[in-house]
matplotlib code that plots the C-alpha trace (Angstrom):
import matplotlib.pyplot as plt

x = [-64.4, -64.8, -65.2, -63.1, -64.7, -63.6, -64.2, -67.7, -68.7, -67.1, -69.1, -72.5, -71.9, -71.3, -73.9, -76.5, -75.1, -75.4, -79.2, -80.1, -78.6, -80.8, -83.9, -83.0, -82.5, -85.7, -87.9, -90.2, -92.9, -90.7, -90.0, -93.7, -94.6, -91.7, -93.5, -96.9, -95.4, -94.1, -90.9, -90.0, -86.2, -85.4, -82.0, -82.2, -80.2, -81.2, -81.7, -83.3, -86.3, -86.7, -86.9, -89.2, -91.7, -91.6, -92.3, -94.9, -98.0, -97.1, -97.9, -101.7, -101.9, -100.0, -102.4, -105.5, -104.3, -103.4, -105.8, -104.5, -101.1, -99.3, -96.4, -93.9, -91.3, -87.6, -84.7, -81.1, -77.5, -75.6, -74.1, -77.4, -79.4, -77.1, -77.0, -81.0, -81.0, -78.6, -80.2, -83.7, -84.9, -86.8, -89.1, -88.8, -86.2, -86.1, -82.6, -80.5, -79.9, -76.2, -76.6, -79.5, -77.0, -74.9, -77.4, -79.3, -75.6, -75.1, -78.5, -80.7, -83.3, -86.0, -86.0, -87.4, -91.0, -91.5, -89.5, -89.7, -91.0, -90.4, -91.9, -89.8, -92.4, -94.8, -97.2, -97.8, -93.9, -92.8, -89.0, -87.9, -84.2, -81.5, -78.0, -74.8, -74.3, -70.9, -70.6, -67.9, -68.2, -69.1, -66.1, -63.7, -62.1, -59.7, -62.1, -64.0, -64.2, -63.6, -59.9, -59.5, -60.9, -57.5, -55.5, -58.7, -60.4, -63.9, -66.6, -68.8, -71.1, -69.2, -67.6, -70.6, -73.0, -74.3, -75.7, -73.0, -69.8, -70.2, -71.8, -69.5, -66.4, -67.3, -67.6, -64.3, -62.8, -63.6, -61.8, -58.7, -58.5, -59.3, -60.9, -59.7, -56.2, -56.2, -58.0, -58.5, -61.9, -63.8, -66.5, -69.2, -71.8, -75.5, -77.2, -76.1, -76.5, -73.2, -71.5, -73.2, -72.0, -68.6, -68.2, -70.0, -68.0, -64.7, -63.6, -63.7, -63.0, -65.6, -68.7, -70.9, -74.4, -77.6, -79.7, -82.6, -80.5, -79.3, -82.9, -84.6, -82.2, -82.7, -86.4, -86.0, -83.7, -80.8, -78.6, -78.3, -77.8, -75.8, -72.9, -72.3, -71.7, -72.2, -69.4, -69.7, -73.3, -75.7, -78.6, -81.2, -84.3, -87.1, -85.3, -85.9, -83.0, -79.2, -77.2, -73.4, -73.6, -75.7, -79.0, -79.9, -82.7, -84.4, -84.6, -86.1, -88.3, -87.5, -88.8, -86.8, -86.6, -88.8, -91.6, -94.4, -95.4, -99.1, -98.0, -95.2, -97.9, -100.3, -97.6, -96.7, -100.3, -100.4, -97.6, -98.5, -101.7, -100.5, -99.9, -103.7, -103.7, -102.7, -102.7, -100.6, -97.9, -97.9, -97.1, -94.5, -93.2, -93.1, -95.1, -95.5, -94.3, -93.9, -92.9, -89.4, -86.8, -83.6, -80.8, -78.2, -76.7, -76.0, -74.2, -71.9, -70.9, -70.2, -68.1, -66.4, -65.4, -64.6, -67.1, -68.8, -70.0, -67.3, -64.5, -63.0, -61.1, -62.7, -61.2, -61.0, -64.0, -65.8, -68.4, -65.4, -64.4, -67.8, -68.3, -65.2, -65.0, -68.8, -68.7, -65.9, -67.2, -70.7, -68.6, -66.8, -69.6, -71.6, -69.0, -68.8, -72.5, -72.5, -69.5, -71.6, -74.6, -72.8, -71.7, -75.0, -76.7, -74.1, -75.0, -78.7, -78.3, -76.2, -78.5, -81.3, -79.4, -78.8, -82.7, -83.5, -81.5, -82.8, -86.2, -85.5, -84.4, -87.5, -90.2, -90.4, -91.1, -93.8, -95.6, -95.8, -97.2, -99.6, -102.3, -102.3, -102.1, -105.2, -107.3, -106.0, -107.0, -110.0, -110.6, -109.4, -111.2, -114.0, -116.3, -118.7, -116.9, -118.6, -118.8, -121.7, -121.6, -124.0, -126.8, -126.7, -125.1, -122.4, -118.9, -117.1, -117.4, -115.7, -116.2, -117.9, -120.5, -120.9, -122.3, -124.9, -126.4, -125.7, -124.2, -120.3, -119.0, -119.3, -122.8, -123.5, -121.3, -123.4, -126.9, -128.4, -130.0, -133.8, -131.9, -131.3, -133.2, -136.9, -138.1, -138.6, -135.0, -133.5, -135.2, -133.5, -130.1, -130.7, -131.6, -128.5, -126.6, -128.3, -127.9, -124.0, -123.6, -125.6, -123.9, -120.5, -119.8, -119.8, -123.1, -123.3, -126.5, -127.4, -129.8, -130.6, -130.1, -130.6, -127.7, -128.9, -126.2, -127.4, -130.1, -128.6, -129.1, -126.3, -126.6, -124.7, -123.1, -122.9, -120.7, -120.9, -118.3, -118.4, -115.1, -113.3, -110.0, -107.1, -108.6, -111.5, -114.0, -116.7, -116.6, -119.1, -120.1, -118.0, -119.8, -118.3, -120.3, -119.0, -120.8, -121.7, -123.8, -121.4, -120.6, -124.2, -124.7, -121.6, -123.0, -126.1, -124.5, -122.0, -125.5, -126.6, -123.5, -123.6, -127.0, -126.1, -123.0, -125.1, -127.8, -125.8, -126.3, -122.7, -120.0, -117.9, -114.7, -112.7, -109.1, -106.2, -103.6, -101.4, -104.2, -105.3, -109.3, -110.8, -114.5, -116.9, -120.5, -123.2, -123.0, -119.1, -120.0, -122.9, -120.6, -117.3, -118.5, -115.9, -117.5, -116.2, -114.2, -112.6, -111.1, -110.6, -107.1, -106.1, -104.8, -107.8, -105.4, -107.1, -109.5, -106.8, -107.6, -104.3, -106.3, -104.3, -100.8, -98.3, -97.9, -101.6, -101.5, -98.6, -100.3, -103.4, -102.0, -99.4, -102.9, -104.7, -102.0, -101.1, -105.0, -106.7, -109.0, -109.2, -111.8, -111.9, -113.2, -111.0, -111.5, -111.2, -112.2, -114.9, -114.2, -115.4, -112.7, -115.4, -113.9, -116.2, -116.1, -116.4, -116.4, -114.5, -113.9, -111.3, -111.3, -108.7, -110.1, -107.9, -107.5, -107.5, -103.7, -104.2, -102.8, -104.3, -106.4, -108.1, -109.3, -112.6, -113.6, -116.9, -117.6, -120.5, -120.7, -120.6, -119.9, -123.6, -122.9, -119.3, -120.7, -123.6, -120.8, -118.9, -122.0, -122.5, -119.2, -119.6, -123.0, -121.4, -118.5, -119.4, -122.3, -124.7, -125.4, -122.1, -119.7, -117.5, -116.6, -119.2, -118.9, -117.6, -114.6, -114.0, -113.6, -111.2, -109.0, -109.2, -107.8, -105.1, -104.3, -103.8, -101.7, -99.3, -99.0, -98.0, -95.2, -94.3, -94.2, -96.7, -99.9, -103.5, -106.4, -110.1, -112.3, -116.2, -117.9, -121.5, -123.0, -124.3, -128.3, -128.1, -132.1, -132.9, -131.9, -133.8, -137.2, -136.9, -135.7, -136.5, -134.7, -133.6, -131.6, -130.3, -128.9, -127.4, -125.6, -124.5, -122.9, -121.1, -119.9, -118.6, -116.6, -115.2, -114.2, -112.5, -110.4, -109.5, -107.6, -104.7, -104.4, -103.6, -106.4, -109.9, -113.4, -116.5, -120.2, -121.7, -125.4, -127.3, -125.2, -122.4, -118.9, -115.7, -112.2, -109.0, -105.8, -102.6, -98.9, -99.0, -95.9, -97.6, -101.0, -100.3, -99.5, -103.5, -104.5, -104.3, -106.1, -109.0, -109.1, -109.6, -112.6, -114.1, -113.8, -114.7, -117.8, -119.1, -118.5, -122.1, -123.6, -125.4, -127.9, -129.6, -131.1, -130.6, -127.8, -127.3, -124.7, -123.9, -121.0, -119.4, -118.3, -115.9, -114.5, -111.1, -109.5, -105.5, -104.0, -102.2, -102.9, -101.5, -103.7, -104.4, -108.0, -110.1, -111.2, -114.8, -113.6, -111.9, -114.7, -116.9, -114.0, -114.2, -118.0, -118.0, -115.6, -118.0, -120.8, -118.2, -117.5, -121.3, -121.9, -119.0, -120.6, -120.3, -118.2, -115.1, -112.9, -112.6, -109.6, -110.8, -108.4, -107.8, -106.5]
y = [84.9, 82.1, 83.1, 81.4, 79.9, 82.4, 85.3, 84.0, 83.9, 87.3, 88.7, 87.0, 88.9, 92.2, 92.2, 90.8, 93.3, 96.4, 94.8, 94.9, 98.7, 99.7, 98.4, 100.3, 103.5, 103.5, 102.0, 99.3, 99.6, 98.2, 95.0, 94.6, 94.9, 92.4, 89.8, 90.0, 88.1, 84.6, 84.1, 80.9, 80.5, 78.0, 76.7, 77.1, 74.2, 75.3, 78.8, 81.3, 82.0, 78.5, 77.8, 80.7, 79.6, 76.2, 76.7, 79.4, 77.2, 76.4, 79.9, 79.5, 76.3, 77.9, 80.9, 78.8, 76.5, 79.9, 82.5, 85.3, 85.3, 86.0, 83.8, 84.4, 82.1, 83.5, 81.8, 81.8, 80.4, 78.9, 82.1, 84.2, 81.6, 81.3, 85.2, 85.2, 82.5, 84.4, 87.6, 86.0, 87.5, 84.3, 82.2, 78.7, 77.0, 74.3, 73.1, 70.2, 68.3, 68.8, 72.7, 72.1, 70.4, 73.5, 75.9, 74.3, 74.0, 77.4, 79.1, 76.7, 75.9, 73.3, 69.8, 69.0, 69.6, 67.3, 65.7, 66.4, 63.6, 64.0, 62.0, 62.1, 61.6, 59.4, 61.2, 57.9, 57.2, 59.3, 59.8, 60.4, 59.8, 61.4, 60.9, 62.0, 61.7, 61.5, 62.1, 62.9, 63.2, 60.2, 60.6, 60.8, 57.2, 58.4, 57.9, 54.8, 54.5, 56.7, 56.0, 57.8, 61.0, 61.4, 64.4, 65.4, 68.7, 68.4, 70.6, 71.1, 73.7, 74.2, 72.2, 73.2, 71.5, 68.0, 66.9, 69.0, 67.9, 66.0, 62.8, 62.1, 63.3, 61.1, 57.9, 58.7, 59.4, 55.6, 54.1, 56.9, 59.1, 63.1, 64.5, 67.9, 66.6, 64.7, 66.6, 70.1, 71.4, 74.0, 75.5, 76.9, 78.0, 77.8, 76.6, 73.1, 73.3, 75.4, 72.1, 70.2, 72.9, 73.2, 69.6, 69.5, 72.4, 70.9, 73.3, 69.7, 66.3, 65.3, 67.0, 66.2, 67.1, 65.8, 62.8, 64.4, 67.4, 65.8, 64.2, 67.6, 69.4, 66.7, 67.1, 71.0, 70.4, 71.5, 68.3, 65.5, 62.5, 60.7, 63.2, 62.4, 59.0, 58.2, 57.2, 54.4, 53.7, 52.2, 50.4, 50.3, 48.3, 50.8, 54.0, 55.9, 58.2, 58.0, 57.4, 57.3, 57.0, 55.7, 57.4, 60.1, 61.5, 64.4, 67.8, 68.9, 71.6, 73.5, 76.4, 79.1, 79.6, 82.8, 80.8, 80.2, 76.4, 77.0, 78.5, 75.8, 73.0, 74.8, 74.8, 71.3, 70.0, 71.7, 70.1, 66.7, 67.4, 68.4, 65.0, 64.6, 68.2, 67.0, 70.4, 71.8, 69.0, 68.6, 72.6, 72.1, 68.9, 67.0, 64.0, 66.3, 66.0, 63.3, 62.7, 63.9, 61.5, 60.7, 62.9, 61.3, 59.8, 63.0, 64.3, 61.1, 61.8, 65.8, 64.5, 61.9, 64.3, 67.1, 69.3, 72.2, 72.4, 69.4, 70.9, 71.9, 68.9, 68.6, 68.0, 64.2, 63.8, 61.3, 61.0, 60.2, 57.4, 56.0, 56.3, 54.5, 51.9, 51.4, 47.7, 46.8, 49.5, 47.7, 44.3, 45.4, 47.2, 43.7, 41.8, 44.3, 44.2, 40.3, 40.6, 42.9, 40.7, 37.6, 39.5, 41.1, 37.6, 36.1, 39.2, 38.3, 34.8, 35.7, 37.9, 35.4, 33.1, 35.9, 36.8, 32.8, 32.8, 35.9, 34.5, 31.1, 33.2, 35.2, 32.4, 31.7, 35.0, 35.5, 32.5, 33.9, 37.0, 35.3, 35.3, 38.7, 39.7, 37.7, 39.1, 42.9, 42.1, 40.7, 43.9, 46.0, 44.3, 46.5, 43.4, 42.0, 38.9, 36.9, 33.2, 31.0, 27.6, 24.9, 26.1, 29.6, 31.5, 33.9, 33.2, 36.1, 39.3, 42.4, 45.9, 46.3, 43.7, 45.1, 48.5, 46.0, 44.8, 48.2, 46.7, 45.7, 42.1, 41.3, 41.9, 39.9, 36.8, 34.3, 35.5, 34.4, 36.4, 36.2, 38.8, 41.5, 41.8, 40.6, 36.8, 36.9, 38.0, 35.6, 33.1, 33.8, 33.8, 30.5, 28.8, 29.6, 28.6, 25.1, 24.6, 25.4, 22.9, 20.2, 20.7, 21.0, 23.5, 27.4, 29.1, 32.7, 35.0, 38.7, 40.6, 44.3, 45.1, 47.8, 48.8, 49.4, 51.9, 54.2, 53.2, 53.1, 50.1, 48.1, 45.4, 42.5, 39.6, 37.0, 34.0, 31.3, 28.8, 25.5, 25.9, 22.9, 22.9, 21.3, 17.7, 18.2, 18.4, 21.1, 24.4, 26.7, 28.8, 31.5, 34.2, 37.1, 39.9, 42.0, 45.6, 45.3, 48.4, 50.4, 47.6, 47.1, 50.6, 50.6, 47.1, 49.1, 52.1, 49.5, 47.8, 51.3, 52.1, 48.7, 49.3, 52.9, 51.6, 48.9, 51.4, 54.3, 56.0, 56.9, 54.4, 53.7, 52.1, 51.2, 50.6, 49.7, 52.2, 50.8, 51.2, 48.0, 47.5, 45.7, 46.4, 48.1, 48.5, 47.7, 51.2, 50.6, 47.5, 49.5, 52.5, 50.4, 46.9, 45.5, 43.2, 42.8, 39.5, 41.7, 44.2, 42.5, 43.2, 45.2, 48.8, 51.6, 52.1, 49.3, 52.0, 54.3, 56.0, 57.7, 61.0, 62.6, 62.5, 61.0, 64.4, 64.7, 61.7, 62.6, 65.9, 64.1, 61.7, 64.5, 66.7, 63.6, 62.6, 66.4, 67.3, 63.7, 64.3, 65.0, 66.3, 66.7, 65.6, 62.9, 60.6, 56.6, 53.2, 50.9, 47.4, 47.2, 49.8, 52.6, 55.9, 58.0, 61.3, 61.2, 63.5, 62.1, 62.5, 60.4, 60.8, 59.0, 57.3, 57.4, 56.2, 57.8, 58.7, 59.9, 57.4, 56.0, 53.0, 53.0, 55.2, 55.8, 57.0, 58.2, 59.0, 59.7, 59.0, 62.6, 61.5, 62.9, 66.4, 66.6, 65.4, 68.2, 70.6, 69.9, 70.2, 73.5, 74.8, 73.4, 75.4, 78.4, 78.4, 76.7, 77.0, 74.4, 73.7, 74.0, 73.3, 76.2, 78.7, 81.3, 84.9, 84.4, 82.1, 84.4, 87.5, 85.6, 84.3, 87.4, 89.4, 86.7, 87.0, 90.6, 90.4, 87.6, 89.8, 92.9, 90.6, 88.9, 91.6, 89.9, 90.5, 89.3, 89.4, 89.3, 87.9, 88.7, 86.1, 86.5, 83.7, 85.2, 83.3, 81.5, 82.9, 81.8, 78.2, 78.6, 79.9, 77.4, 73.9, 75.0, 75.2, 71.8, 72.0, 75.3, 73.6, 70.8, 73.4, 75.4, 72.4, 70.9, 74.5, 75.2, 72.0, 73.1, 76.4, 75.4, 72.9, 75.4, 77.5, 76.6, 74.6, 78.2, 80.1, 80.2, 80.1, 81.3, 81.5, 84.7, 83.4, 82.8, 82.7, 84.8, 83.8, 85.4, 83.9, 85.1, 84.7, 84.6, 84.9, 86.8, 88.4, 90.9, 91.6, 89.6, 86.5, 86.2, 86.5, 82.3, 81.9, 84.2, 82.6, 79.1, 80.5, 81.4, 78.1, 76.1, 78.3, 78.1, 74.4, 72.6, 70.8, 67.4, 66.0, 63.2, 64.1, 68.1, 70.2, 73.3, 76.0, 79.5, 81.9, 84.2, 87.8, 88.5, 91.9, 91.7, 94.5, 93.9, 94.4, 96.2, 99.6, 103.1, 104.0, 101.7, 100.0, 97.3, 94.0, 95.0, 98.0, 95.6, 93.5, 96.4, 97.6, 93.9, 93.8, 97.4, 95.7, 92.6, 95.2, 96.4, 93.2, 92.2, 95.7, 94.9, 91.6, 89.0, 85.9, 87.8, 89.5, 93.4, 94.6, 97.4, 100.6, 102.0, 105.2]
z = [-87.9, -85.1, -81.6, -79.0, -76.1, -73.5, -76.2, -76.7, -73.1, -72.7, -75.5, -74.3, -70.8, -72.1, -74.3, -71.5, -69.2, -71.8, -72.5, -68.7, -68.7, -71.9, -69.9, -66.8, -69.1, -71.1, -68.2, -67.0, -69.7, -72.1, -69.8, -69.6, -73.1, -73.9, -71.7, -73.5, -76.4, -75.8, -78.1, -79.1, -80.1, -82.5, -84.0, -87.8, -88.9, -92.4, -93.6, -91.1, -93.5, -94.4, -90.4, -89.9, -92.7, -91.6, -87.7, -88.5, -88.3, -84.5, -83.7, -84.5, -82.3, -79.4, -79.6, -79.9, -76.8, -74.8, -76.2, -73.6, -74.9, -78.2, -79.7, -82.0, -83.7, -83.8, -85.7, -84.7, -85.3, -82.6, -81.2, -81.3, -79.7, -76.8, -76.7, -76.6, -73.7, -71.4, -71.9, -71.2, -74.8, -75.7, -73.5, -75.0, -76.8, -79.3, -80.4, -81.2, -77.8, -77.7, -77.6, -75.1, -72.6, -73.2, -72.6, -69.6, -68.0, -68.3, -68.1, -66.2, -68.9, -67.7, -68.1, -71.5, -72.1, -75.1, -77.9, -81.6, -83.6, -87.4, -90.0, -93.2, -96.0, -94.4, -92.3, -90.5, -89.3, -86.2, -86.3, -82.7, -83.2, -85.4, -85.9, -88.3, -92.0, -93.1, -97.0, -99.9, -103.5, -105.6, -107.8, -104.4, -104.6, -101.7, -99.2, -98.6, -94.9, -91.7, -91.7, -94.9, -93.4, -91.7, -93.1, -95.4, -95.3, -93.3, -94.0, -90.6, -89.1, -86.2, -83.5, -81.3, -83.7, -82.6, -85.9, -87.9, -86.3, -82.8, -83.8, -86.5, -84.5, -81.8, -84.3, -85.6, -82.0, -80.8, -83.8, -84.4, -81.7, -81.7, -85.4, -84.8, -84.7, -87.5, -90.1, -91.2, -90.2, -92.4, -90.4, -92.8, -90.2, -90.3, -92.5, -93.1, -96.9, -97.0, -95.7, -98.7, -101.1, -99.7, -100.6, -104.2, -104.9, -104.1, -101.3, -98.5, -99.4, -96.8, -95.0, -92.0, -91.6, -89.5, -90.9, -93.2, -94.5, -98.1, -98.6, -98.2, -100.3, -103.0, -102.8, -103.0, -106.3, -104.5, -104.8, -106.9, -104.9, -107.6, -106.9, -103.3, -101.8, -98.0, -95.3, -93.0, -93.6, -91.0, -91.8, -89.1, -90.2, -90.3, -90.1, -93.4, -93.4, -94.7, -91.7, -90.8, -86.8, -84.1, -83.1, -80.5, -79.1, -81.3, -80.4, -76.9, -76.4, -73.0, -71.0, -69.8, -65.9, -66.1, -67.2, -65.2, -64.6, -65.9, -69.0, -69.6, -68.5, -71.5, -74.2, -73.4, -74.0, -77.2, -78.3, -77.5, -79.2, -82.4, -83.5, -84.2, -85.9, -89.3, -91.3, -89.1, -88.7, -92.5, -92.9, -90.5, -91.8, -88.6, -86.8, -83.8, -80.1, -77.7, -73.9, -73.2, -74.1, -71.9, -73.0, -70.9, -73.8, -75.2, -71.8, -72.0, -75.5, -74.8, -71.7, -73.4, -76.2, -73.4, -75.7, -74.0, -71.2, -70.4, -71.7, -68.8, -67.2, -63.5, -60.4, -59.2, -57.0, -55.1, -57.9, -60.4, -58.2, -58.1, -62.2, -62.7, -60.2, -59.1, -59.6, -57.2, -54.9, -54.8, -54.3, -51.5, -49.9, -50.3, -48.6, -45.8, -45.5, -45.3, -42.4, -40.8, -41.0, -39.7, -36.9, -36.0, -36.4, -33.8, -31.4, -31.9, -30.9, -27.9, -26.9, -27.2, -25.0, -22.2, -22.3, -22.2, -19.1, -17.4, -18.1, -16.4, -13.2, -13.3, -13.6, -10.4, -9.5, -12.2, -11.3, -7.6, -8.9, -11.7, -9.2, -8.1, -11.7, -13.2, -10.6, -11.4, -15.0, -14.7, -12.3, -15.3, -18.4, -19.6, -19.8, -17.4, -15.7, -13.3, -11.6, -10.5, -9.0, -10.1, -8.1, -9.4, -6.6, -7.2, -6.2, -7.8, -10.0, -11.6, -10.7, -14.4, -13.2, -10.0, -11.7, -13.5, -10.2, -8.5, -5.7, -4.5, -5.1, -1.4, -1.5, -4.5, -3.5, -2.3, -4.0, -7.2, -9.9, -8.4, -5.9, -8.1, -11.4, -12.0, -12.2, -16.1, -16.8, -13.8, -15.4, -19.0, -17.3, -15.1, -18.5, -20.3, -17.2, -17.3, -21.2, -20.7, -18.0, -19.8, -23.1, -21.5, -23.9, -24.3, -25.3, -26.7, -26.6, -26.9, -25.0, -24.1, -20.5, -18.0, -15.5, -12.1, -10.9, -13.7, -15.5, -19.0, -21.4, -23.4, -25.8, -24.1, -26.3, -23.4, -23.3, -20.6, -20.2, -18.2, -15.7, -14.4, -12.1, -12.8, -11.4, -14.0, -11.4, -12.1, -10.6, -11.9, -14.8, -15.9, -17.4, -19.8, -21.1, -23.5, -24.9, -28.5, -28.9, -30.7, -32.9, -33.9, -34.5, -36.8, -38.6, -39.2, -40.7, -42.8, -44.1, -44.7, -46.8, -48.5, -49.8, -51.0, -52.5, -54.4, -55.9, -56.2, -59.8, -59.9, -60.4, -57.3, -57.1, -54.3, -54.2, -51.5, -50.5, -53.7, -56.1, -56.6, -57.0, -54.0, -54.8, -57.5, -57.5, -60.4, -62.0, -62.7, -64.7, -66.4, -67.3, -68.1, -69.4, -67.0, -64.4, -60.7, -61.6, -64.6, -62.4, -59.0, -57.8, -61.0, -61.3, -62.5, -65.6, -67.4, -68.1, -69.5, -72.9, -73.7, -73.7, -71.1, -70.8, -68.2, -66.6, -66.1, -63.8, -62.2, -61.1, -60.2, -57.8, -56.4, -55.4, -54.1, -51.8, -50.8, -50.2, -49.8, -52.5, -56.5, -58.8, -62.3, -65.9, -68.0, -70.9, -70.4, -72.1, -72.1, -72.0, -75.6, -76.6, -76.5, -75.4, -72.8, -70.9, -66.9, -64.3, -61.3, -57.8, -55.8, -52.1, -49.3, -46.8, -43.3, -40.2, -37.0, -37.3, -40.7, -42.5, -45.9, -46.0, -49.2, -52.1, -53.2, -56.7, -57.8, -61.2, -63.7, -67.7, -69.0, -72.6, -74.3, -72.7, -74.2, -77.4, -77.3, -76.1, -79.3, -81.4, -80.0, -81.1, -84.3, -84.9, -83.3, -86.0, -88.9, -91.5, -91.0, -94.7, -96.2, -93.0, -94.0, -91.7, -90.6, -90.1, -86.4, -87.7, -90.6, -88.5, -86.2, -89.0, -91.0, -88.0, -87.5, -91.2, -90.9, -87.8, -89.8, -92.8, -90.7, -89.0, -92.2, -94.6, -96.9, -97.9, -97.4, -100.1, -99.0, -101.7, -101.9, -103.8, -104.9, -107.4, -110.6, -111.4, -108.3, -107.5, -110.8, -109.9, -106.7, -108.2, -111.4, -109.2, -105.7, -102.7, -101.9, -105.6, -104.3, -101.4, -103.3, -105.7, -102.8, -101.1, -104.2, -105.3, -101.7, -101.9, -105.4, -104.4, -101.4, -103.1, -105.7, -102.6, -100.7, -97.5, -95.6, -97.0, -95.6, -97.7, -95.6, -96.2, -95.0, -96.0, -99.1, -102.2, -100.4, -99.8, -98.6, -99.3, -97.2, -99.3, -96.9, -97.6, -100.7, -101.7, -104.0, -105.5, -108.7, -106.7, -105.9, -109.8, -110.3, -107.2, -108.5, -111.7, -110.2, -107.8, -110.9, -112.9, -109.8, -109.5, -113.4, -113.5, -114.1, -111.4, -112.3, -109.9, -111.1, -114.8, -113.9, -114.6, -113.0, -113.9, -112.5, -112.4, -109.8, -109.3, -107.3, -105.6, -104.1, -101.4, -100.0, -96.8, -95.7, -97.4, -97.0, -94.3, -91.3, -91.9, -89.8, -91.0, -91.4, -93.7, -95.8, -96.1, -97.3, -99.9, -101.1, -101.5, -103.2, -105.8, -106.5, -107.3, -110.0, -111.4, -111.6, -113.3, -115.9, -116.9, -114.0, -114.2, -113.4, -110.5, -109.8, -107.7, -105.3, -105.7, -102.5, -104.0]

ax = plt.figure().add_subplot(projection="3d")
ax.plot(x, y, z, "-o")
ax.set_aspect("equal")
plt.show()
């Protein structure tokens, strides 16, 4: 019986409070253990066993990305998932967009971390959008269009199902009004296979399912597509699935509020990397996950249809006014703003006229005060200022010049340079005065001088200018001495910095505050292949490799703006398209007020170190000859298989394999031929197993296979026969033909008693020796009894 909305929320609230009470009664340890396993709740629009089996490979990927946490997949229908979210029994949620909007409004789910991308049967084609399918039986001639659905029985998952009801009902509503008022709804519940069965069996005239369900049932042999026909078909170029509605973004993957940001970031990163992990994506049947889509269109659909969480008619708010009348309001605001702008402009013009009038009134007073002001200005300036006549006699000077001669102005006036400095320096001053008068043009010199008041030295930039009165008569030589000591020192520092910049072994990149490149050094060009002309005034994103997500760069810039620096490793792309790894440091260059002026980035190419690191990882976990997993990786996969077997209620078979007659091959043809034989047989035996199984080499001619997800012990027998057949096939190398066989020993897990992985291997080893004693080229099952 379907719950009403109020009854559903009452049940959720009651069960949530009951669960909290249970947690209090049993104590904190239970809660602590619950947090150790990260649970991912997935809406099962197919059967729950199908959904669990489909998504189970994701557990291994997340465990590898976050090794310190355990992960578990749980499948729910709509009510179960809503209850689990409300009671905080799951940590992450993968559900349809409409259900996500409801859960987010009610329980505060995070913004989507990623959006699901399907692939149909083409692993290279990502399907990031889905829609609804409307169908009836092919022999039903009464239904051809959306209007024909009126008065008919329509099989739906539930009215809360986005792909199983709401998308199709929305298409009908746009043409005919409410579907619920014009047709009889037959809710079937999940999985959506029930909807198809209801139509095929004649319980309903029309069925609603999401895209992909009909094709999947046909591939599984559950549906003959000739028995159904599509209503309101949409032919979208490039979209590979049957479709009756417009397209909407695929399912979002979101985090619960209790999940810390670090875990959410690592899980999101693992999802984004799934596209490169083809075995896992093929096992799940998806293309991977992409950046979060915009789900506003889903909210708009639910709001238009008054579906949860928008099923309660809101009070009339300012936002409603804005949404309905935003363009008229904007036009009115624009007219008002134009009127205010014109008024302001008139006020400004009036103000200018008033200011000009006041300026005219004050002009006479300012002229009277100008002489006093100029004298005050000259005495206040930090430069040395003096005036000499044509004979080199001082007519005036300021206090700064007084310090140079160590005498006051009234003492200096009427005298020459020869009265205060040595004759050599006085001759130099006089020579510059004469040059200025002869050329009737300014002259400029630089000279180190000693101030007589306290003995300190300064580098003066001296400018001498011929001075004339209003009638054009020569008055004298005006001298201005400017202290450039610090400027000269700064200039030398800049020259040193420029030398370091040019010859540094690290690549250096300088940008303005908006991120536009203003300079690079030669090492930048050597590493990236881009010349200065290639990158000038461009953004550093031209180096982007797409190996880092948008979230990575957003966090990098946030950290840089907050702390003034950022350091880390990332992958970039050279001009020729080649990827390279770099260690990068970015620093903000600020002015005295702390405002950022530039960004300076220093980086080094660490690609060789990264490649060497990958080689070390490969050596540590794989056999050098056969490229099969070694003992270390075998131990990890066996422990994982045992854990999954306990959780799924299935069995694991450990197969210990030893080649019969391999020593004779080595003795007869040499170790090189023996290695060729091992490599060929390793490849054959690996192909004889399933993708989910593991074949590892222990050393010599000993191998171990781990067979997973076995419903019983007999299920492994065909695989054992295939292994024996693969090992016994002849191997031809040139004119030489080599042939061996294999003896297999098999142990199983779980057993009646608890058992460790090492003991399982020993049991399989013992069973292998039994197979050899019975004549080789056969298998023997270990009897735990």
